[in-house]
N, C-alpha and C positions, 0 to 999 in steps of 0.2 A: 641452638635456639630459634632460629629460622627452621629449620626443619619440623620441629617439634610442632609449631606452631601451624605448619602448612599438613601435616600429617590428619588423614582419616581417622585415627584413632580420637584425637583431639577435639575433631567437629564432633564425633559421634558423642565423648563425654560432654561435650558442651550441653549438644540437643537433651541428650539424658537428664542433666540436671535444669534445664529448662520444661522438660516436660514432667518430672518430679514436684518442680514449684508450682506447674500449673495445677497440676493434680491435688495438690495441698489448697491451695486456693479454690479450685472449683467444690471441695468439700466444705471449707467456711463459706461459703459465698451462697452454697446449697441452706446451710444452716441458718444464714440470715432471712433467707427468703423463704424456710417453710417456720419460723418465730414471726418473721412478719405475717403471713397468712393465716397463723393461728391467732394474732393480735386483732385482724382484718373481721373473722370469722365470730371474734366475740365484739368488737366495736358494731360489725352488723347487727346482733342481735339489740344490744341498746339502743342503737339508732332506729331501727323498725319498732324497738317498743314506743319511742320518744316520739317517732313520727305517728305511732297509731293515737296515742295519747293527744297531739297536736290536731291531729283529725276529729277526734271528739270534742276536742276546745273550740276549733271552728264552728263544729256543728252547735254547740252550746251558746257560743257566741251569735249566730244565727237566729237559733230559739230564743234568744234575748233578744235580739233586736226586734223580731217580729212582735214579742210581746210588749216591748217597750212602746212600740211605732202604737198598738191598739190602746194602750194604758195612755197614751197623749191624746188619743180620739175620745175617748172615755172622759179623761180630763177638760178637753173642749167642750164635749156635748154639756159636761152637767156645768161648766162655765156658761155656756151659752143659753142653756134650759133649767137655771138654778133655781127656781121656782119648783120644779117637779121632782128637787132632790133635796132629802134633809140633812142637814148639818153631818148627820153621823156616817150618810152615804158618800159623801162629801168629800169627807176626814179620810174613810178607808179606802175611797179610791186615790186621794193624794200620796197616801203611805203605801199604799200596795206600789203606785209609780215610784217612789223612791225606792224600795226594796227592789224592785226592778231594776232600777238606774245603776243601783249599788251592786247588785248582781252583775249587770253589765260590764261595768267597770273594772272589777275584779275577773269576771270571764276573760275581758281582752288582755289584762296585763300576764295573768296565764299563760293566756296564748301567744304572745308578745314572748314571756321567757322562753316558753317549750320551741319557740322559731329560732331565738338566738342559741337555746342549746342544740338545737337541731343541727345547725348551720355549722355549730363549732364539730361537733360531730362529723358532719360531711366532711369539712375539711381533714380534720384529723383521719376518717377512713381514705378519704382520696391521698393522702400523704403515705399511708400505711402502704397501701395498694402500688402508687409511686416506687415507693421502696423494695415490695415484693419482685414487680413487673422487673426493674433496673438488674434486680440481683439474679432472677431467673434467667434475664436476655445476656447475663453475663457468665452464668452458667454454661447456656447453651453456645455461647460466642466462643468460651475458653475448651466447652467439648468438640466442635468444628474444628478448633485449631489442635487439639491433642491429635482429632484423626488424621489431618494434614500432616503435623510435624512425624507420627507414625509411619506416612506411608513413604515421603517425599519432602524434601527441605527445599527445593529450586524456587517452589511457586506459591508457598505459604504465606506469605505476606499477599500478593494478588489475590489469591483464594480468600482469603478471609477479609479482603477491605470490600470484595464484590458481595460476600454472605451479608456483611455488616449492612451495606448499603440497600440491600433488598429486605433483608430485615428491619431497618430503621423507615426503611419507607411505606414497608405495610404496619407496623405498629402506629406512625404518626398517622395513619388513614382511619385506623381503626380510634385513635384517640379522638380524632377531628370529628368522626360519625359520633362517637357517645357525647362529644361536647355538642354538637348540634341536634343530639335527642333531646337533651337535657336544657335546652336553649327552648327548644319547642314545646316541652312540656312547663317552663316556668312562665311561656308568654300565654300557655292556656289556662293556666292556675291564675298569673296574675292579670289577666286581662278577660277572654271572653267568660270564663267561669265564676270569677267575681260580678262581672257584669249581669250575668244572668240571676244570680243570686239575690243581687239588689234590685233587679227589675222584677223579681219574684213578691220582693218586700213590699216594692211601690205599687205593683197590681193590688195587695191587700190591703194598701191605703187607699188605694182607689175605690176599691170596692166600698171600705167602710163608710169613705164621703158621700158615694152614692147614695148609700143606706139611709143616712143623717140628712140627706138634701143639699150637702155642699157641692152644687154642682160644678160651679166655677172652678173652683179650688182643685176638683176632680178634674176636669179639663185641662187644666194647667198641667197636673202632674202627669196625665196622660201623652200630654206635648215633651214633656222631661222622658218619658219612659221610650218614647218612640225613637227620640234622638238619641238616647243611649242605646237602644235596639238594632237601630242604623249602623253605629259603632264599632259595636259589636261584630256585626253580620261583615261589613268593609275588615276588621280586623282578622276574623276568620280566615276571608277570602284571601289576604295577604299572607294567613300561614299554610293553607292549602297552596297555594302559588309556588312559594318556597321548597315547599315539600317535591312536587311535582309538577314542574310547568307544562302545560298539557301541549302548549302551543309547538315544543319544543318536537313532541313525535308526530304533529299534525301540520307543522307547517315549517318546521326547519330551524335551522341554527340563525341562518339570518335575520328572521321576522321576529323569532324568539329575545334576540339579543336587541333588534329596534324597536320592539315593544318595550322593554326593559328601560331603554334609553329613552323613550316616551314619557314613562311612568315618573321615571326621575325628574323629568324637566316639568309635569305638572304637579309633582311634590316640594318642587324645591327653585331655589333661583339658578339652577345651575344649568347651562345651556351645551347641549349633548351634539356632539358630530358625528356620524358613523360613514366609515367607507367602506366597500369589500372590493379587494381585489383579486384577480383570475376570475375564474368560472366557477359559480358557486354550485356544489354537488353534496349531495346526501354521505353520509360516513356514518359507518357502524353507532349505534346509540352508547357506547361507551366513550367514545373519544367526543360525540358531540356533546354529552354529558359534561364531561372534563372540563370541554373550553367551556360551555356556559357557567360552569359551577365557579371556573378561576375569572372568568370576567365578571361575575356577580359579584364574588370575594372583592374583587379590584374595585368595583364600583360604589361596595360597602364603604370601605376604607378611604376612598376620598371622599363621599359622603359623610362620613361621620369624624373624618380626622383632617381633612387637605384643605378645607374651605374653599375651592376653587371656583372660578367663574366658569369657565369652558373643562369640559372632557373630549378627546376624542377617541373613539374607538376605531383600530383599523382590523378587520377580517380578511387572510389572505390564504386563497386556495390555491395550490398548487399541487401537480402531480406525484411529486414527491413528500412534501408534508402539509401543515395547516397551524396558521398561525394566528396569534390576535396578540394586538398592541394596545394599551390603554395606558394615554395620556392623559394628565391633569396640570392645571397652571397655578395650582394650590402653593401652600406653604412648606413643602417639601419637609426633609427629615434628615437626622445624620445617619448613615448609612452603617457606621460603626456601632450605633447603638443597635440596629436593628440586627445587626449580625450577632451579636453578644445575644441578644433573648434569642435568636435563632440556635446558637448552639446551646445555650439552658435549655431550649425546648417551651419557651414563655411565649412565643408570639403564633398562636394556634392558627390564625388568619393564613399568613404564610405557609406552615408547614402543611398545611393542608394543600393549599396550592402545589408544592414542591412533592408531595406525598401523590397527589393525582397524575402529575406529570410524569414523574418517575418509574410508576408501576406501568406505563404506555412508552417509556423510553424517551421521553421527551426532554425537555429543559425550561428553565422560569431563569429569566434576567431581570433584576429590578435595580433601576437606577434612580439617583435623588439627591438633594442637595436643599439646605434649609432655603429657604426665599428662592427656590428654580422647579418647583413642581417635582412631580415622579413619573417615570417611565417605567410600566412593565409589560415584558414580551412574552408571551409560550408558546413555543412550537413544540408541536407533537408530529414525529415521522409516519409518512401513510405506508402501508404496505401493499404490493401489489393486489389489487381488487377491493381495497378499500375507499378507495375515492371516485365510487361508481355512483349515478343516480339511482335511489332506490323508487320503487314502486311504490 
């Protein structure tokens, strides 16, 4: 029995059975991926149709909002100069205003329902894409496993693990980029775009008020319009800075992080401390951007979730590596809960940190306990020639 178990033929039989099971499983996973992709395409068609309807509804709401503003001005004028209007004219103005208001209410309700449907379709589409992507990833992983099983059995596990790690890091980074694009699009739509639409309506109201001689009321509306415009400009600048921190190219990593901490102190009651160890050197763009984005993500997490009084950032330059540490004295969190979220792919911020770092051969360490703050340390190794001053 022992000789049979130790024979080459036994090992080959086990390997062939394993290979056959993998082949069958890969075919089934491919069918799942194809079915999910077909459903994705169908859902995308419906989603685009609903999106178009919603955009049309938004335009209708904007038009009716302008019309209602005009009707309110006419109502105001007819009440102010009531002797110049006949009862019939007043009645028509009032009825038209009521009709516009009813139409506006209906249009807003239609827009709301379309938004709900759009959001539900978006979630469905994301789930289908996730299923298809996972199935395709598994097909790819099984294919790689079959390739190595066909050639050699000695280092199959190691090769597959390395392949999966690289594939996972790449996919998570792409996922993070898509999430970031969606966040920016939503920020633009819900912020500056809406503000500009409202500004346009306010300008039309001001024009009407000036036309009827209501200078004081028009000036008051201009003041509100100016304040709203300034807020939109500030919001746009923040979005642009998040997309591309220009100081990173011009001033380097140290000053860019220092500026981010100053802005954090201005915008919140958080105290920020910044320490630089070693001799500051300019690194290649990819490494500097990765360090900055990871520090930026850590600061955002502190600001949103940790409720700290103090944040300390330490940047260390070495001939062998670049490291950044972010500590806070906030509320902390349960590491086990975060690790479970990471395994299920539900903590995109930390996944993005890990993805950026792993692609550069680095590592991220996170330590935290409830009530004891949080420490994040990222370290990226440098190859010869990277840690040199750039012109």
